[in-house]
N, C-alpha and C positions, 0 to 999 in steps of 0.2 A: 725940410718936412716931406717925406714923400708923397709921392700922388697919391689920389684914388686907386688907378691900375696898378700899383706898386703895391700898394695892401691888399689887393685881391690875389696878386700873384703868389706873394709870399705868404697868404693865407691856403690858398690852394696847393701849395708846393710839397708840404708832407704829407697831402692826401695822393697826389698822383703819386709820390714817391712810393706808396704804401701800394697803391693801384697796380701800378706796372711790373713787379714782380711776381703779384699773381696772376696776372696774365700771363706772360711769359711760363709760370708753371701750369696753367689749365692747358694751354698750348701743346707743354711737354707731354702733360698727361694725355693730351687728346691723340697725340703722335705714338703713345705708348699702347693707348689701348689700341690702334691701328694695326701698328707691327702686331702685338698678339692675338688678334683678327688675322691677320695673314698668316700668322703662324699655325694658328687653330685650321685654319681653311686647309693649310698644305699639306697638315697633319691627316686631316679627313679623307684629303684625295690620296694619300699616301695609303692609310687603310682602306679605304676601296678598293684601290687597287690588288692589294695584299687582299681582300676578302675575295673577289673575283677570281685572282689568282686561284687561291686555297678553294675555291667553290668550284674552278674546271678541275683541278686535282681530284677533288672527291671525286667529282662526277667520272671521270674517267676510272677512277680505281673502283667507282660503284658499277659500271659500265661492264669491267673487266670480269668483275664477281657476277655479273648475270650471264656471261657466255660459257657457253659449256665446249669441250674441246675440241667438238666436232666445227661449231661453227666458228672457231679461233681459229681451226688449219681451214675453214674455207676463205676467210678474210687472209691468211697468209698466202695460201694457193694464188689469190686475186691479185694481191701483191707482186709475189714474183714474177706472175706472168705478163703483167702491167708493166714492170719495170723491162722483161726481159722484149716483149714488145717494142718498147723504145729503143731498144739497140739493133731491132732487127730495120726498124725505118731509119736510124741513121747510118748502118752499114749502107743503105746503099746511098743515104747524101753523101756518106765519105766519097764513094766509089763510083759515082755517076758520071763522071765523067771519064772512067775507065773502062764503063760497061758501054757509055756511049760509041765504043769501037764495034759493036758489033749489032745490029737491029736486033735480033733474036735475046742476044741476051739481057741487052737493056730494057726489054718490052718485060721479057721474065723477072729480072729482078725489079721492077717497078710494080708489077703486079703481087709480088712476095711482099716488097713493105706496102703497097696499098691494103691487101688483106689483116698485114699486122695492126694497120692503122684501125682499122674497122674494127679488128679484136678489143682493142684497147677500149672500145663502148662496153662492150658486153663485162672486162674487169671492173669497168666504171661503177654499170651499174650495181654491179655485187656490193659494192664497197658505198654506194648510196644509198641503203635499204638500210647498213649500221651506222652510219656519218651524218642522219637527220639530225638537224638543229644545231650542228656544228660550226660556226659563222665562218669559221677559217675556210673551211670545205664551201660554204653557199656562197663565199667569193671566186671562189676558185673556178666553182662550177659554174656561175654566173659568164668566165671570161671564156673558158672550155665551151661552152654551149652557145655564147654569141657570137660566133662565127671561126674563133681562131680556129676549133680543131677543124672544122668542116673545110677550110681554107688550104688544109694538109692534104685531105683526101681528094678535093676538087684538084690541086695541081699535080697529085698522083696519077689521077685518072687522065690528066693531060698528058703525061708522059705517055702512057699505057697507050692511047689514042694516035697520037703525033711521033713517037718513038724519038730519038737521040736527037732531033733535030732541036727539039728544047731541052737538053738536058743542064744546057746552065742556067736556061731562066729559070726553071721550076725551080732548082737545086735553089738559086738563091732565093725565090720568095718563099720557099717552105722555110729555110733557117731564118730569114728575119724575122718569120712568124713565129716558129714552131721554139727558137732559142727566147724571145722575149714574152710569149703570152702563153704559149703553151706548157712546155717542160716545167716550168718552174712551178704551176700552178698542179702540174700532173704532182712534183715532189711533196707540195700540201697534202695530196690524197694519200698518199704513200706515207707519207711522216703522220699525218692524224689518226689513221688506220692502225698502224703498229703503235700508238700511243694505247689506242683502244687494246689491242691484246697484250697487249705490255711487251712488246718486242725487245729485246737486247740490242738490235742492231737495225738503224734505219733505212730504209731500201731509198735510192733514187733513180730519175729519170735517165738514161745514158743519152750525153751530148754531142752531136759531130763536132770534130773539128773546129769546125765555123764558128762554134757559138762562141767561142774566146774574142773573137773579132767582134761577131756584132755584138755580142754584151757591151765590151768599151766601145763603139760608137753608138750606141745607144747612151749610154752614161755622158759619154763626151758631149752628147747633144750634135753630133756630125750627122746624123741621118736619122730619119723618121722612119723609126722601124715597129716591129709589132704587126700586130692585126689593123688595117686600115679599113675594113668595114667592106671593101671590093679586092675580092682575088684576083693576083695578077691575070689578063687574059695573053695569051698568047696566038698570033695571027696564023 
């Protein structure tokens, strides 16, 4: 004759068998609901990104429609002049060793480069007044005005003051800063300004030949490049 414990077990067995499939079903439903929620969140994120992109495109289109031809030409002139001035500075950096063979030539070319670098600020100011509220430009401006741009000016002035003896140190210092923090942010300005006027071609800053090596070293992490907050001082 079965014991009391066995009778209880036999009585509960059908109930347990019925309960476990339901619990498993509830767990599956819960997981499915979670998956559906995740999919919905991902879709919402994608929709938000698309909406932001469409808003930016619409804003650019609206801005283009609001600009008259004279203003568009003013912006295009600033774009072209800024790109051209980067080429003047780059020419000095690429040829500083050759210029260093003659004191007068080196100082003169350093002066030309420094004047072009300072002129770049005027072109920047023209574009700034039309690019207010542009987040990409705001980030670029923060880096340029945070010391990266001034380092170039300071080092060129050092070359003017001390001549060919500092040719290599100032060239390295400027390239390490300019290739990483200055020129890419100028590219941002030129690209965003081009979009503003509906330019068919995107202008860019003209790089020194050394930029490829500097950029590769920065990406590899083998050198701490870019603006460091303290311009190089040559005794």
